[in-house]
Backbone as JSON, one array per atom type, in Angstrom:
{
  "sequence": "MKNNIGKLDRIIRILLAFTTFYLYYVKSITGTFLIMATAMLLFTTGIVGNCPLYSLFGIRTRR",
  "N": [[67.19, 35.63, 21.77], [64.9, 33.69, 20.28], [62.37, 33.75, 17.76], [59.28, 32.2, 18.28], [56.7, 32.13, 17.51], [54.35, 31.77, 15.01], [53.21, 33.38, 11.92], [50.36, 33.43, 11.57], [49.52, 32.87, 14.19], [50.52, 35.14, 15.49], [48.98, 37.17, 14.3], [46.41, 36.45, 15.18], [46.71, 36.75, 17.97], [47.17, 39.53, 18.17], [44.79, 40.57, 17.09], [42.93, 39.56, 18.96], [43.77, 40.98, 21.2], [43.27, 43.68, 20.42], [40.51, 43.5, 20.08], [39.68, 42.97, 22.7], [40.58, 45.34, 23.97], [38.92, 47.19, 22.63], [36.31, 46.32, 23.35], [36.44, 46.76, 26.07], [36.76, 49.52, 26.07], [34.32, 50.48, 25.01], [32.76, 49.77, 27.04], [31.52, 47.3, 27.04], [32.46, 45.07, 28.19], [33.08, 44.68, 31.57], [35.91, 45.29, 33.17], [38.66, 44.04, 35.02], [41.92, 44.59, 36.34], [43.22, 42.32, 35.5], [42.08, 41.47, 33.05], [42.91, 43.5, 31.27], [45.66, 43.26, 31.55], [46.08, 40.74, 30.48], [45.32, 41.22, 27.83], [47.33, 43.05, 27.13], [49.56, 41.4, 27.35], [49.03, 39.51, 25.3], [49.14, 41.25, 23.1], [51.79, 42.21, 23.25], [53.36, 39.84, 23.03], [52.53, 39.1, 20.52], [53.53, 41.16, 18.89], [56.31, 41.08, 19.42], [56.94, 38.41, 18.87], [57.71, 36.26, 20.34], [56.92, 33.87, 22.74], [57.01, 33.29, 26.12], [55.83, 31.09, 27.47], [55.49, 29.24, 25.42], [58.18, 28.72, 24.91], [58.9, 27.53, 27.32], [57.45, 25.12, 27.27], [58.35, 24.03, 24.94], [57.09, 24.52, 22.5], [56.54, 25.43, 19.13], [55.21, 27.52, 16.75], [56.13, 28.64, 14.56], [57.74, 28.1, 11.5]],
  "CA": [[65.8, 35.25, 21.89], [64.39, 33.25, 18.99], [60.93, 33.82, 17.59], [58.64, 30.89, 18.29], [55.29, 32.33, 17.17], [54.15, 31.89, 13.58], [52.51, 34.56, 11.43], [48.93, 33.34, 11.89], [49.41, 32.98, 15.64], [50.75, 36.55, 15.83], [47.8, 37.94, 13.87], [45.3, 36.12, 16.08], [46.98, 37.37, 19.27], [46.98, 40.99, 18.06], [43.35, 40.82, 16.92], [42.27, 39.34, 20.25], [44.12, 42.09, 22.09], [42.52, 44.86, 20.0], [39.09, 43.26, 20.37], [39.52, 43.15, 24.15], [40.69, 46.78, 24.25], [37.73, 47.86, 22.12], [35.16, 45.98, 24.19], [36.62, 47.45, 27.34], [36.58, 50.95, 25.82], [32.89, 50.77, 24.85], [32.14, 49.28, 28.27], [30.78, 46.08, 26.79], [32.94, 44.18, 29.25], [33.6, 45.41, 32.72], [37.13, 44.55, 33.41], [39.58, 44.27, 36.11], [43.29, 44.72, 35.88], [43.62, 41.05, 34.9], [41.67, 41.45, 31.65], [43.77, 44.39, 30.5], [47.01, 42.7, 31.57], [46.08, 39.65, 29.51], [45.31, 41.82, 26.5], [48.66, 43.6, 26.89], [50.45, 40.26, 27.14], [48.76, 39.02, 23.96], [49.63, 42.23, 22.14], [53.25, 42.25, 23.31], [53.92, 38.62, 22.45], [52.24, 39.12, 19.09], [54.45, 42.09, 18.23], [57.69, 40.61, 19.59], [57.07, 37.13, 18.19], [58.24, 35.25, 21.25], [56.06, 33.6, 23.89], [57.76, 32.56, 27.14], [55.2, 29.81, 27.76], [55.84, 28.34, 24.33], [59.57, 28.32, 25.13], [58.91, 26.64, 28.47], [56.92, 23.81, 26.9], [58.97, 23.57, 23.7], [56.14, 24.64, 21.39], [56.89, 26.4, 18.09], [54.26, 27.6, 15.66], [56.88, 29.21, 13.44], [58.52, 27.07, 10.79]],
  "C": [[65.28, 34.93, 20.49], [62.88, 33.4, 18.94], [60.36, 32.42, 17.54], [57.15, 30.97, 17.98], [55.19, 32.57, 15.67], [53.3, 33.11, 13.22], [51.02, 34.55, 11.79], [48.69, 33.49, 13.38], [49.58, 34.43, 16.09], [49.55, 37.41, 15.48], [46.63, 37.7, 14.8], [45.49, 36.78, 17.44], [46.71, 38.88, 19.23], [45.51, 41.33, 17.89], [42.58, 40.6, 18.21], [42.55, 40.48, 21.22], [43.32, 43.34, 21.72], [41.03, 44.71, 20.27], [38.81, 43.47, 21.85], [39.6, 44.62, 24.53], [39.43, 47.52, 23.82], [36.51, 47.58, 23.0], [35.24, 46.63, 25.56], [36.34, 48.95, 27.18], [35.09, 51.32, 25.69], [32.07, 50.25, 26.02], [31.21, 48.1, 28.04], [31.2, 44.99, 27.77], [33.43, 45.06, 30.39], [34.8, 44.63, 33.21], [37.83, 44.91, 34.69], [40.96, 44.44, 35.5], [43.72, 43.47, 35.12], [43.25, 40.98, 33.42], [42.59, 42.31, 30.8], [45.21, 43.88, 30.48], [47.12, 41.54, 30.58], [46.1, 40.18, 28.09], [46.69, 42.4, 26.16], [49.68, 42.49, 26.64], [50.28, 39.68, 25.74], [49.34, 39.96, 22.9], [51.16, 42.22, 22.1], [53.87, 41.01, 22.69], [53.65, 38.53, 20.96], [53.19, 40.02, 18.33], [55.88, 41.56, 18.27], [57.92, 39.3, 18.85], [57.64, 36.03, 19.05], [57.31, 35.12, 22.45], [56.85, 32.78, 24.91], [57.15, 31.2, 27.48], [55.48, 28.79, 26.67], [57.27, 27.84, 24.51], [59.67, 27.31, 26.27], [58.48, 25.22, 28.11], [57.48, 23.28, 25.58], [58.06, 23.61, 22.5], [56.65, 25.7, 20.41], [55.79, 26.38, 17.04], [54.89, 28.24, 14.43], [57.72, 28.11, 12.81], [59.97, 27.43, 10.71]]
}
């Protein structure tokens, strides 16, 4: 499995995930399972460095 997510893309994904978790925690957003699943997906792909959708469409943000 090759990494296809660049450094900036990874940072943005992780920050979005943490922001979503925080807003859910302080009850600023009322969420369903879908919101938390999306945040977990963003966090996981940011940590791992590989996005299955990027692979499917042939997109690479990593040089």
